[in-house]
C-alpha positions in Angstrom: -10.2 84.9 97.1 -12.0 83.3 100.1 -12.3 79.6 100.8 -16.0 79.6 100.3 -15.7 81.0 96.8 -13.2 78.4 95.9 -15.4 75.6 97.1 -18.3 77.0 95.1 -16.2 76.8 92.0 -15.0 73.3 92.6 -18.4 71.8 93.3 -20.0 72.2 89.9 -16.9 70.7 88.3 -17.1 67.7 90.5 -20.7 67.2 89.7 -20.2 67.4 85.9 -17.3 64.9 85.8 -19.3 61.9 86.9 -22.0 62.7 84.4 -19.6 63.1 81.6 -18.0 59.8 82.5 -21.2 57.9 82.9 -22.8 58.9 79.6 -20.2 57.3 77.3 -20.3 54.2 79.5 -24.0 53.9 79.1 -23.7 54.3 75.3 -20.8 52.0 74.8 -22.1 49.1 76.9 -24.9 48.0 74.6 -22.5 48.1 71.7 -19.9 46.1 73.5 -22.6 43.5 74.3 -24.1 43.3 70.8 -20.8 43.1 69.0 -19.5 39.8 70.5 -22.9 38.2 69.8 -22.8 39.2 66.1 -19.3 37.9 65.8 -19.8 34.7 67.6 -22.9 33.6 65.8 -21.4 33.5 62.2 -18.3 31.8 63.5 -20.4 28.9 64.8 -22.1 28.7 61.4 -19.1 29.2 59.1 -16.8 26.6 60.7 -18.6 23.5 59.1 -18.8 25.4 55.7 -15.1 26.0 55.6 -14.4 22.3 56.2 -16.7 21.2 53.4 -15.1 23.8 51.1 -11.7 22.5 52.0 -12.8 18.9 51.3 -14.3 19.9 48.0 -11.2 21.9 47.1 -9.0 18.9 47.8 -11.2 16.6 45.7 -11.3 19.1 42.8 -7.5 19.4 42.9 -7.1 15.6 42.8 -9.6 15.3 39.9 -7.9 18.1 38.0 -4.5 16.5 38.4 -5.9 13.1 37.2 -7.6 14.7 34.3 -4.5 16.7 33.3 -2.3 13.7 33.6 -4.7 11.7 31.4 -4.8 14.5 28.8 -1.0 14.6 28.9 -0.8 10.9 28.4 -3.2 11.1 25.5 -1.1 13.9 23.9 2.1 11.8 24.4 0.4 8.8 22.9 -0.8 10.9 19.9 2.7 12.3 19.4 4.3 8.8 19.5 1.6 7.5 17.1 2.2 10.3 14.7 6.0 9.7 15.0 5.7 6.0 14.2 3.3 6.6 11.3 5.6 9.2 9.8 8.6 6.8 10.3 6.8 4.0 8.5 5.7 6.4 5.7 9.2 7.7 5.3 10.6 4.2 5.2 8.1 3.1 2.6 8.8 6.3 0.6 12.5 5.6 0.6 11.9 2.0 -0.6 9.6 3.3 -3.3 12.1 6.0 -4.2 14.8 3.5 -4.7 12.6 1.0 -6.4 11.3 3.5 -8.9 14.8 4.5 -9.9 14.4 8.1 -8.9 17.9 8.3 -7.5 20.1 10.6 -9.5 23.7 9.9 -10.4 26.3 10.9 -8.0 27.9 14.3 -8.6 31.0 13.4 -6.7 32.4 10.9 -9.3 36.1 10.2 -9.4 38.0 12.7 -11.4 39.3 10.0 -13.6 37.3 6.8 -14.1 36.5 4.1 -16.6 32.9 4.1 -17.7 31.1 0.8 -17.9 28.0 -0.1 -20.0 26.6 -3.6 -20.0 24.9 -5.5 -22.9 23.5 -8.6 -21.3 21.0 -11.1 -22.7 19.0 -11.4 -25.9 19.1 -8.2 -27.9 15.5 -7.0 -28.6 13.5 -3.9 -28.4 11.7 -4.9 -25.1 14.7 -6.3 -23.2 17.4 -4.7 -21.0 19.7 -5.2 -24.0 17.6 -3.0 -26.2 19.2 -0.4 -28.5 17.5 2.4 -26.5 18.9 1.3 -23.2 22.5 0.6 -24.4 22.6 3.8 -26.5 21.5 5.8 -23.5 24.2 4.4 -21.3 26.9 5.0 -23.9 25.9 8.6 -24.4 26.0 9.2 -20.6 29.4 7.6 -20.4 30.9 9.6 -23.2 29.4 12.9 -22.1 31.0 12.7 -18.7 34.1 14.9 -18.6 35.9 12.6 -16.2 35.6 9.5 -18.4 39.0 8.2 -19.6 37.6 5.3 -21.5 34.5 3.2 -22.0 34.1 -0.5 -21.6 31.1 -2.2 -23.3 30.8 -5.5 -21.4 29.0 -8.1 -23.6 27.4 -11.3 -22.6 24.8 -12.0 -25.3 23.9 -14.8 -27.7 22.5 -12.3 -30.2 19.1 -11.2 -31.2 17.5 -8.6 -33.4 19.7 -7.4 -36.3 17.9 -4.1 -36.3 18.6 -3.4 -32.6 22.2 -4.6 -33.0 22.6 -2.3 -36.1 21.4 0.7 -34.1 24.0 0.1 -31.4 26.8 -0.5 -33.9 25.9 2.8 -35.7 25.8 4.8 -32.5 29.2 3.4 -31.3 30.8 4.6 -34.6 29.2 8.0 -34.2 30.4 8.4 -30.6 33.9 7.4 -31.6 34.0 10.1 -34.2 32.4 12.7 -31.8 34.8 11.8 -28.9 38.1 10.7 -30.6 40.1 11.1 -27.4 37.9 8.5 -25.5 38.5 4.9 -26.5 35.8 2.2 -26.4 36.7 -1.4 -25.7 34.4 -4.4 -25.9 35.0 -7.0 -23.1 33.4 -10.4 -23.7 32.3 -12.5 -20.8 30.7 -15.9 -21.6 29.2 -15.4 -25.0 29.5 -12.8 -27.8 27.7 -14.4 -30.7 25.8 -13.3 -33.7 24.1 -10.0 -32.8 26.4 -9.5 -29.8 29.4 -9.8 -32.1 27.7 -7.4 -34.6 27.8 -4.8 -31.8 31.4 -5.7 -30.6 33.1 -5.1 -34.0 32.3 -1.4 -33.7 34.7 -1.1 -30.7 38.4 -0.1 -30.9 39.4 -3.5 -29.5 37.7 -6.7 -28.4 39.0 -8.4 -25.2 37.9 -12.0 -24.4 38.4 -14.7 -21.9 40.2 -17.8 -23.1 36.9 -19.8 -22.7 34.6 -17.2 -24.2 32.4 -18.2 -27.1 32.9 -15.7 -30.0 31.5 -15.6 -33.6 28.3 -17.2 -35.0 28.3 -14.8 -37.9 25.1 -15.8 -39.6 21.4 -15.2 -39.8 18.4 -17.4 -39.1 14.7 -17.4 -39.3 12.9 -20.0 -37.2 9.3 -21.0 -36.5 6.9 -23.9 -36.3 4.5 -25.6 -38.6 1.2 -27.0 -37.1 -0.4 -28.4 -40.2 0.1 -32.1 -39.2 -1.3 -31.6 -35.7 -4.3 -29.7 -37.2 -5.0 -32.5 -39.6 -5.0 -35.0 -36.8 -7.3 -32.9 -34.6 -9.6 -32.1 -37.6 -8.9 -28.3 -37.4 -9.2 -26.4 -40.6 -7.2 -23.3 -41.3 -9.3 -20.5 -42.9 -7.0 -17.7 -44.0 -8.3 -14.9 -46.2 -5.9 -12.4 -47.6 -5.7 -9.7 -50.3 -2.4 -10.4 -51.9 -0.9 -13.7 -52.9 1.9 -13.5 -50.3 0.1 -11.8 -47.5 0.1 -15.1 -45.5 3.9 -15.3 -45.9 5.2 -18.4 -44.0 1.9 -18.7 -42.0 2.7 -21.5 -39.4 -0.9 -22.9 -39.8 -0.6 -23.3 -43.6 1.6 -25.7 -45.7 4.9 -24.1 -46.6 5.0 -22.5 -50.1 8.2 -23.2 -52.1 8.2 -19.7 -53.7 7.9 -18.0 -50.3 10.6 -20.2 -48.9 13.1 -19.2 -51.6 12.2 -15.5 -51.1 12.8 -15.9 -47.3 16.2 -17.4 -48.1 17.1 -14.5 -50.3 16.3 -12.1 -47.5 18.4 -14.0 -45.1 21.3 -13.9 -47.6 21.0 -10.1 -47.8 21.1 -9.7 -44.1 24.0 -12.1 -43.9 26.0 -10.1 -46.4 25.3 -6.9 -44.4 26.6 -8.7 -41.3 29.8 -9.8 -43.1 30.4 -6.3 -44.4 30.0 -4.9 -40.9 32.6 -7.4 -39.5 35.0 -6.7 -42.3 34.8 -2.9 -41.7 35.1 -3.2 -38.0 38.0 -5.7 -37.9 39.8 -4.5 -41.0 43.2 -6.1 -41.6 43.2 -7.8 -38.3 40.7 -10.3 -39.7 42.2 -13.6 -40.9 39.4 -14.9 -43.1 38.7 -18.6 -43.5 36.1 -20.5 -45.6 34.0 -21.2 -42.5 34.4 -17.9 -40.7 31.1 -16.6 -41.8 29.3 -19.9 -41.7 27.7 -19.4 -38.3 30.4 -21.3 -36.3 31.6 -20.1 -32.9 35.2 -20.2 -31.6 36.7 -20.1 -28.1 38.5 -17.0 -27.0 42.0 -18.0 -27.8 41.1 -19.2 -31.3 39.1 -16.1 -32.0 42.2 -14.0 -31.3 44.2 -16.1 -33.8 41.4 -15.6 -36.4 41.4 -11.8 -35.8 37.9 -11.9 -34.4 39.2 -10.6 -31.1 42.4 -8.8 -30.0 43.6 -10.0 -26.6 42.7 -11.8 -23.3 41.4 -9.4 -20.7 38.7 -8.7 -18.1 36.8 -5.6 -17.2 39.1 -4.7 -14.3 42.3 -5.6 -16.2 41.3 -3.4 -19.2 40.4 -0.5 -16.9 43.7 -0.8 -14.9 46.2 -1.6 -17.6 44.8 -0.3 -20.8 42.6 2.7 -19.9 44.8 3.5 -16.8 41.8 4.4 -14.6 41.1 1.9 -11.9 37.8 3.4 -10.7 34.9 1.9 -12.7 31.5 3.7 -12.9 28.5 1.8 -14.2 26.4 3.9 -16.6 24.1 1.0 -17.6 20.4 2.1 -17.3 18.5 -0.1 -14.9 14.9 -1.0 -15.0 12.9 -0.1 -11.9 10.3 -2.3 -10.2 7.4 -0.5 -11.7 8.7 -0.9 -15.3 9.3 -4.6 -14.7 5.9 -5.1 -13.2 4.2 -3.3 -16.1 6.1 -5.4 -18.6 5.3 -8.7 -16.9 1.7 -8.1 -16.2 0.6 -5.7 -19.0 2.5 -7.1 -21.9 2.9 -10.8 -21.3 -0.4 -11.9 -22.9 -0.1 -9.6 -25.8 3.5 -10.7 -26.5 2.6 -14.3 -26.4 -0.2 -13.8 -29.0 2.1 -11.7 -31.1 4.9 -14.2 -31.0 2.6 -17.0 -31.9 1.6 -15.3 -35.1 4.9 -13.7 -36.1 7.5 -16.2 -34.9 8.0 -17.6 -38.4 8.6 -14.2 -39.9 11.2 -12.8 -37.5 14.9 -12.7 -38.2 17.6 -13.3 -35.6 21.4 -12.9 -35.6 22.1 -16.1 -33.7 
């Protein structure tokens, strides 16, 4: 191939190369100029917006933290408030629970123990020394399989012969029903009249050397207001169907016939009392002319007369006689609600009832 042909071939290639190089440059130049403009313009506008958003974001985060902390504090305060309210309610409920006497007897009682029942105060249907209360305690004591013996602790001047009779009869029944469990009466300060009526049902009677024992008698007491009514000019207007319906009315003059009838009733009750004492004490009783006259004797003298058996206290009898040192109290206790109801609801009614019937009630004292 000649030199001229080679030149002719190279020339068109050399001409096409600059064109091919220039065309893309002409097309790319405007793009390269426009692109930086479009990028730079938004940057200048977006910079202040990003600062405001960052400031707003910081404020929002602070506000959120403050709000959340306030909510947390409120929740904590509510929780503590609920806790203290529940604590107060629980405390009040426990007090009420104990006051109302809703506590049950302990199941873990000593295997061998002495059961104690108290008869304290005047014996009447509406007192702690009522037959219902004492009988309940005695039954609970005898029914317990761990009871080795029962002590009836007495400190009473007497009271209703009916209530005393109920207790005496129940003691005799329980002694027959549970012959292996002895029952001892332990006298504290006084065991007179109705109190002694109950005590003679026990297996033995223990006293203190200074205790007052006896008063085996019956009385009926009251007041007469006729003289005061005459001075005040008050007239008693009593209407009745039946000659003796106004029996021993305190506002009317005493009637001799009614007086003698009342004495005969007292004599009948007195004879019942004497019979109960004789059956209870048996051959141990050393009768004297004045034994059933209503007199009382000190503890040592009552032992000599056979009205009591020996000197002894509750602890001494439990330890040395029953041979069970542990003492469990079975005495029913009145709760606060019962005492409140009795004082408020029954005081007025009882005062009116006693005013009209005081002259017609019998007392073993």
